[in-house]
DRENDO-1510 file (C-alpha; in Angstrom, 1 decimal, always signed):
<recs>
REC; n; res; u; v; w
REC; 1; UNK; +21.9; +8.5; -40.4 .
REC; 2; UNK; +19.3; +6.5; -38.4 .
REC; 3; UNK; +16.5; +8.8; -39.7 .
REC; 4; UNK; +17.6; +8.4; -43.3 .
REC; 5; UNK; +17.8; +4.6; -42.9 .
REC; 6; UNK; +14.3; +4.6; -41.4 .
REC; 7; UNK; +12.8; +6.7; -44.2 .
REC; 8; UNK; +14.4; +4.5; -46.9 .
REC; 9; UNK; +13.6; +1.2; -45.3 .
REC; 10; UNK; +10.8; -0.9; -46.8 .
REC; 11; UNK; +7.8; -2.1; -44.8 .
REC; 12; UNK; +9.3; -5.6; -44.8 .
REC; 13; UNK; +12.6; -4.3; -43.4 .
REC; 14; UNK; +10.8; -2.3; -40.7 .
REC; 15; UNK; +8.8; -5.4; -39.8 .
REC; 16; UNK; +11.9; -7.5; -39.7 .
REC; 17; UNK; +13.7; -4.8; -37.5 .
REC; 18; UNK; +10.7; -4.8; -35.2 .
REC; 19; UNK; +10.7; -8.6; -34.9 .
REC; 20; UNK; +14.5; -8.6; -34.3 .
REC; 21; UNK; +14.0; -6.0; -31.5 .
REC; 22; UNK; +11.2; -8.2; -30.0 .
REC; 23; UNK; +13.6; -11.3; -30.0 .
REC; 24; UNK; +16.3; -9.3; -28.1 .
REC; 25; UNK; +13.8; -7.7; -25.7 .
REC; 26; UNK; +12.3; -11.2; -25.0 .
REC; 27; UNK; +15.7; -12.5; -24.1 .
REC; 28; UNK; +16.1; -9.6; -21.6 .
REC; 29; UNK; +12.6; -10.4; -20.2 .
REC; 30; UNK; +13.7; -14.1; -19.8 .
REC; 31; UNK; +16.7; -13.0; -17.8 .
REC; 32; UNK; +14.6; -10.8; -15.5 .
REC; 33; UNK; +12.1; -13.6; -15.1 .
REC; 34; UNK; +14.8; -15.9; -13.8 .
REC; 35; UNK; +15.3; -13.3; -11.0 .
REC; 36; UNK; +11.6; -13.3; -10.6 .
REC; 37; UNK; +10.4; -11.8; -7.3 .
REC; 38; UNK; +13.8; -12.5; -5.7 .
REC; 39; UNK; +14.9; -8.8; -5.5 .
REC; 40; UNK; +11.6; -7.9; -3.8 .
REC; 41; UNK; +11.9; -10.9; -1.4 .
REC; 42; UNK; +15.4; -9.9; -0.5 .
REC; 43; UNK; +14.3; -6.3; +0.2 .
REC; 44; UNK; +11.3; -7.5; +2.3 .
REC; 45; UNK; +13.5; -9.8; +4.3 .
REC; 46; UNK; +16.1; -7.0; +4.8 .
REC; 47; UNK; +13.3; -4.7; +6.1 .
REC; 48; UNK; +12.0; -7.5; +8.4 .
REC; 49; UNK; +15.5; -8.1; +9.8 .
REC; 50; UNK; +15.9; -4.3; +10.5 .
REC; 51; UNK; +12.5; -4.3; +12.3 .
REC; 52; UNK; +13.4; -7.3; +14.4 .
REC; 53; UNK; +16.8; -5.9; +15.3 .
REC; 54; UNK; +15.1; -2.7; +16.4 .
REC; 55; UNK; +12.6; -4.7; +18.4 .
REC; 56; UNK; +15.2; -6.8; +20.2 .
REC; 57; UNK; +17.4; -3.7; +20.8 .
REC; 58; UNK; +14.5; -1.9; +22.5 .
REC; 59; UNK; +13.8; -5.0; +24.6 .
REC; 60; UNK; +17.5; -5.1; +25.6 .
REC; 61; UNK; +17.5; -1.4; +26.4 .
REC; 62; UNK; +14.3; -1.9; +28.5 .
REC; 63; UNK; +15.9; -4.8; +30.4 .
REC; 64; UNK; +19.1; -2.7; +31.0 .
REC; 65; UNK; +16.9; +0.2; +32.4 .
REC; 66; UNK; +15.1; -2.2; +34.8 .
REC; 67; UNK; +18.5; -3.6; +35.9 .
REC; 68; UNK; +19.7; -0.1; +36.6 .
REC; 69; UNK; +16.5; +0.6; +38.6 .
REC; 70; UNK; +17.2; -2.5; +40.7 .
REC; 71; UNK; +20.7; -1.4; +41.3 .
REC; 72; UNK; +19.5; +2.0; +42.4 .
REC; 73; UNK; +16.9; +0.5; +44.8 .
REC; 74; UNK; +19.6; -1.8; +46.3 .
REC; 75; UNK; +21.8; +1.2; +46.9 .
REC; 76; UNK; +18.8; +3.0; +48.5 .
REC; 77; UNK; +18.2; +0.0; +50.8 .
REC; 78; UNK; +21.8; +0.1; +51.9 .
REC; 79; UNK; +21.6; +3.8; +52.6 .
REC; 80; UNK; +18.4; +3.3; +54.6 .
REC; 81; UNK; +19.9; +0.5; +56.6 .
REC; 82; UNK; +22.9; +2.7; +57.4 .
REC; 83; UNK; +20.6; +5.5; +58.4 .
REC; 84; UNK; +18.6; +3.1; +60.7 .
REC; 85; UNK; +21.9; +2.0; +62.4 .
REC; 86; UNK; +22.9; +5.6; +62.9 .
REC; 87; UNK; +19.5; +6.6; +64.3 .
REC; 88; UNK; +19.5; +3.6; +66.7 .
REC; 89; UNK; +22.9; +4.6; +68.0 .
REC; 90; UNK; +21.7; +8.1; +68.5 .
REC; 91; UNK; +18.8; +6.8; +70.5 .
REC; 92; UNK; +21.3; +5.7; +73.1 .
REC; 93; UNK; +22.4; +9.2; +73.7 .
REC; 94; UNK; +19.1; +11.2; +73.7 .
REC; 95; UNK; +18.3; +13.7; +76.4 .
REC; 96; UNK; +14.5; +13.4; +76.4 .
REC; 97; UNK; +11.6; +11.4; +75.0 .
REC; 98; UNK; +10.9; +13.9; +72.3 .
REC; 99; UNK; +14.3; +13.3; +70.7 .
REC; 100; UNK; +13.8; +9.5; +71.1 .
REC; 101; UNK; +10.3; +9.7; +69.4 .
REC; 102; UNK; +11.7; +11.8; +66.6 .
REC; 103; UNK; +14.5; +9.2; +65.9 .
REC; 104; UNK; +12.0; +6.4; +66.1 .
REC; 105; UNK; +9.9; +8.1; +63.4 .
REC; 106; UNK; +13.0; +8.4; +61.2 .
REC; 107; UNK; +13.8; +4.7; +61.7 .
REC; 108; UNK; +10.2; +3.8; +60.8 .
REC; 109; UNK; +10.4; +6.0; +57.7 .
REC; 110; UNK; +13.6; +4.3; +56.6 .
REC; 111; UNK; +12.1; +0.9; +57.2 .
REC; 112; UNK; +9.1; +1.9; +55.0 .
REC; 113; UNK; +11.6; +3.1; +52.3 .
REC; 114; UNK; +13.3; -0.3; +52.5 .
REC; 115; UNK; +10.0; -2.1; +52.1 .
REC; 116; UNK; +9.0; +0.1; +49.2 .
REC; 117; UNK; +12.4; -0.5; +47.5 .
REC; 118; UNK; +12.1; -4.2; +48.0 .
REC; 119; UNK; +8.6; -4.2; +46.4 .
REC; 120; UNK; +9.9; -2.2; +43.5 .
REC; 121; UNK; +12.8; -4.6; +43.0 .
REC; 122; UNK; +10.4; -7.5; +42.8 .
REC; 123; UNK; +8.3; -5.6; +40.2 .
REC; 124; UNK; +11.4; -4.8; +38.2 .
REC; 125; UNK; +12.6; -8.4; +38.3 .
REC; 126; UNK; +9.2; -9.6; +37.1 .
REC; 127; UNK; +9.3; -7.0; +34.3 .
REC; 128; UNK; +12.7; -8.3; +33.3 .
REC; 129; UNK; +11.5; -11.9; +33.2 .
REC; 130; UNK; +8.5; -10.9; +31.1 .
REC; 131; UNK; +10.6; -8.9; +28.7 .
REC; 132; UNK; +13.1; -11.7; +28.3 .
REC; 133; UNK; +10.4; -14.2; +27.7 .
REC; 134; UNK; +8.7; -12.0; +25.1 .
REC; 135; UNK; +12.0; -11.2; +23.5 .
REC; 136; UNK; +13.1; -14.8; +23.2 .
REC; 137; UNK; +10.7; -15.5; +20.3 .
REC; 138; UNK; +11.8; -12.2; +18.6 .
REC; 139; UNK; +15.5; -13.3; +18.9 .
REC; 140; UNK; +14.8; -16.7; +17.5 .
REC; 141; UNK; +12.7; -15.2; +14.6 .
REC; 142; UNK; +15.6; -12.7; +13.9 .
REC; 143; UNK; +18.1; -15.5; +13.6 .
REC; 144; UNK; +15.8; -17.4; +11.2 .
REC; 145; UNK; +15.0; -14.4; +9.1 .
REC; 146; UNK; +18.6; -13.3; +9.0 .
REC; 147; UNK; +19.7; -16.7; +7.7 .
REC; 148; UNK; +16.9; -16.7; +5.1 .
REC; 149; UNK; +17.9; -13.1; +4.0 .
REC; 150; UNK; +21.5; -14.1; +3.7 .
REC; 151; UNK; +20.6; -17.2; +1.6 .
REC; 152; UNK; +18.3; -15.2; -0.7 .
REC; 153; UNK; +20.8; -12.4; -1.0 .
REC; 154; UNK; +23.6; -14.8; -2.0 .
REC; 155; UNK; +21.2; -16.5; -4.5 .
REC; 156; UNK; +20.3; -13.1; -6.1 .
REC; 157; UNK; +24.0; -12.1; -6.2 .
REC; 158; UNK; +24.9; -15.3; -8.0 .
REC; 159; UNK; +22.1; -14.8; -10.6 .
REC; 160; UNK; +23.1; -11.2; -11.2 .
REC; 161; UNK; +26.7; -12.3; -11.6 .
REC; 162; UNK; +25.7; -14.9; -14.1 .
REC; 163; UNK; +23.3; -12.8; -16.1 .
REC; 164; UNK; +24.6; -9.2; -15.7 .
REC; 165; UNK; +27.0; -9.2; -18.6 .
REC; 166; UNK; +24.5; -10.9; -20.9 .
REC; 167; UNK; +21.8; -8.5; -20.0 .
REC; 168; UNK; +24.1; -5.5; -20.6 .
REC; 169; UNK; +25.1; -6.9; -24.0 .
REC; 170; UNK; +21.4; -7.5; -24.9 .
REC; 171; UNK; +20.5; -4.0; -23.7 .
REC; 172; UNK; +23.1; -2.5; -26.1 .
REC; 173; UNK; +21.7; -4.7; -28.9 .
REC; 174; UNK; +18.2; -3.5; -28.1 .
REC; 175; UNK; +19.3; +0.2; -28.2 .
REC; 176; UNK; +21.1; -0.4; -31.5 .
REC; 177; UNK; +18.0; -2.2; -33.0 .
REC; 178; UNK; +15.8; +0.7; -31.9 .
REC; 179; UNK; +17.8; +3.1; -34.1 .
REC; 180; UNK; +16.6; +1.2; -37.2 .
REC; 181; UNK; +12.9; +1.8; -36.4 .
REC; 182; UNK; +11.1; +5.1; -36.9 .
REC; 183; UNK; +10.0; +6.9; -33.8 .
REC; 184; UNK; +6.2; +6.5; -34.3 .
REC; 185; UNK; +6.5; +2.7; -34.8 .
REC; 186; UNK; +8.9; +2.3; -31.9 .
REC; 187; UNK; +6.5; +4.2; -29.6 .
REC; 188; UNK; +3.7; +1.9; -30.6 .
REC; 189; UNK; +5.9; -1.1; -30.0 .
REC; 190; UNK; +6.8; +0.0; -26.5 .
REC; 191; UNK; +3.2; +0.8; -25.6 .
REC; 192; UNK; +2.0; -2.7; -26.8 .
REC; 193; UNK; +4.8; -4.3; -24.8 .
REC; 194; UNK; +3.9; -2.4; -21.7 .
REC; 195; UNK; +0.2; -3.6; -22.0 .
REC; 196; UNK; +1.0; -7.2; -22.8 .
REC; 197; UNK; +1.5; -9.6; -19.9 .
REC; 198; UNK; +4.1; -11.6; -21.8 .
REC; 199; UNK; +5.8; -8.5; -23.3 .
REC; 200; UNK; +5.1; -9.6; -26.8 .
REC; 201; UNK; +4.3; -6.8; -29.2 .
REC; 202; UNK; +5.3; -8.5; -32.5 .
REC; 203; UNK; +4.0; -12.0; -33.1 .
REC; 204; UNK; +3.7; -14.4; -36.1 .
REC; 205; UNK; +0.5; -15.8; -37.4 .
REC; 206; UNK; +0.4; -19.5; -36.3 .
REC; 207; UNK; -2.3; -22.0; -37.3 .
REC; 208; UNK; -4.3; -19.1; -38.8 .
REC; 209; UNK; -4.4; -17.3; -35.5 .
REC; 210; UNK; -2.6; -14.5; -33.7 .
REC; 211; UNK; +0.5; -15.7; -31.9 .
REC; 212; UNK; -0.3; -13.4; -29.0 .
REC; 213; UNK; -4.0; -13.7; -28.2 .
REC; 214; UNK; -4.7; -16.8; -30.4 .
REC; 215; UNK; -7.8; -15.3; -32.0 .
REC; 216; UNK; -8.4; -16.4; -35.6 .
REC; 217; UNK; -7.1; -14.2; -38.4 .
REC; 218; UNK; -9.3; -14.0; -41.6 .
REC; 219; UNK; -7.7; -15.5; -44.7 .
REC; 220; UNK; -7.7; -12.1; -46.6 .
REC; 221; UNK; -5.9; -10.5; -43.7 .
REC; 222; UNK; -3.3; -13.3; -43.7 .
REC; 223; UNK; -2.7; -12.6; -47.4 .
REC; 224; UNK; -2.1; -9.0; -46.6 .
REC; 225; UNK; +0.4; -9.9; -43.8 .
REC; 226; UNK; +2.3; -12.2; -46.1 .
REC; 227; UNK; +2.6; -9.5; -48.7 .
REC; 228; UNK; +4.7; -7.3; -46.3 .
REC; 229; UNK; +3.2; -4.1; -47.9 .
REC; 230; UNK; +1.9; -2.5; -44.6 .
REC; 231; UNK; +2.1; -2.9; -40.9 .
REC; 232; UNK; -1.0; -4.9; -39.8 .
REC; 233; UNK; -2.1; -5.3; -36.2 .
REC; 234; UNK; -4.4; -7.9; -34.6 .
REC; 235; UNK; -7.8; -6.4; -34.3 .
REC; 236; UNK; -8.3; -8.2; -31.0 .
REC; 237; UNK; -5.1; -7.5; -29.0 .
REC; 238; UNK; -3.4; -4.8; -31.1 .
REC; 239; UNK; -0.1; -6.7; -31.5 .
REC; 240; UNK; +1.9; -6.3; -34.8 .
REC; 241; UNK; +1.4; -9.4; -37.0 .
REC; 242; UNK; +4.1; -10.9; -39.2 .
REC; 243; UNK; +4.1; -14.1; -41.3 .
REC; 244; UNK; +5.8; -17.1; -39.8 .
REC; 245; UNK; +8.6; -17.1; -42.4 .
REC; 246; UNK; +9.8; -13.7; -41.2 .
REC; 247; UNK; +10.1; -15.3; -37.7 .
REC; 248; UNK; +12.0; -18.3; -39.2 .
REC; 249; UNK; +9.1; -20.6; -38.5 .
REC; 250; UNK; +7.9; -23.2; -41.0 .
REC; 251; UNK; +4.2; -23.7; -40.7 .
REC; 252; UNK; +3.1; -27.3; -40.5 .
REC; 253; UNK; +0.0; -27.8; -42.5 .
REC; 254; UNK; -2.1; -30.6; -41.0 .
REC; 255; UNK; -3.8; -32.8; -43.4 .
REC; 256; UNK; -7.5; -33.1; -42.8 .
REC; 257; UNK; -8.5; -36.7; -42.1 .
REC; 258; UNK; -10.3; -38.4; -45.0 .
REC; 259; UNK; -14.0; -39.0; -44.5 .
REC; 260; UNK; -14.7; -42.6; -44.0 .
REC; 261; UNK; -17.4; -44.0; -46.3 .
REC; 262; UNK; -19.7; -46.8; -45.3 .
REC; 263; UNK; -19.2; -50.1; -47.0 .
REC; 264; UNK; -22.0; -51.0; -49.3 .
REC; 265; UNK; -23.7; -54.3; -48.7 .
REC; 266; UNK; -23.4; -56.7; -51.5 .
</recs>
């Protein structure tokens, strides 16, 4: 049915259908412009939040590992202290100097182990302080970014809630309007829209110029446009041109100022 309607439609009807489609698509563009860069901003903030959460979690894991190392070294110190106490008690019951010297070496070894463990504990404690200090800015940044992300996300959800139904209705109207336009013309329309920054593929002639690129349109070409006998495109930007009346616009013709004549001396 659509193909039959397309083949029987006059050029004027095709141009009108194209302009009607342009009006619908421009309304959809306006809704999407209201959202602007908000969806991308929300996604970027969400990615940043995920990155900061990973960073702070790694820092927390690192701090926990150092605290576990400190606990292990404290246990080691207690074990060495217990060993020293045992060896000193054994020294009281030695049978010869060789056994005494052997126990003395064991005591010295355990004392070195205690010193080394205490040194490691100080290093781990310093590492914890450094990690906590470095992580503090990340935690603060995470809180700020998360708050901004929540705000932007709520803002986007509100906009979507307000415009989603309207956009769906307009999209249905756009699809219905496309059925009235022949495939070749529709393909050209979509290509022009994709290449135009403002999404305008069908524009009226205003003040003797293209309504898209604002280049002057020759008078003879304007006459051809007003006749509605063929599809005419702007030779500068490639947009389809229609006369203002088809777009429901009344051209205001500006009167040229009268040339002032010099007063003659009497």
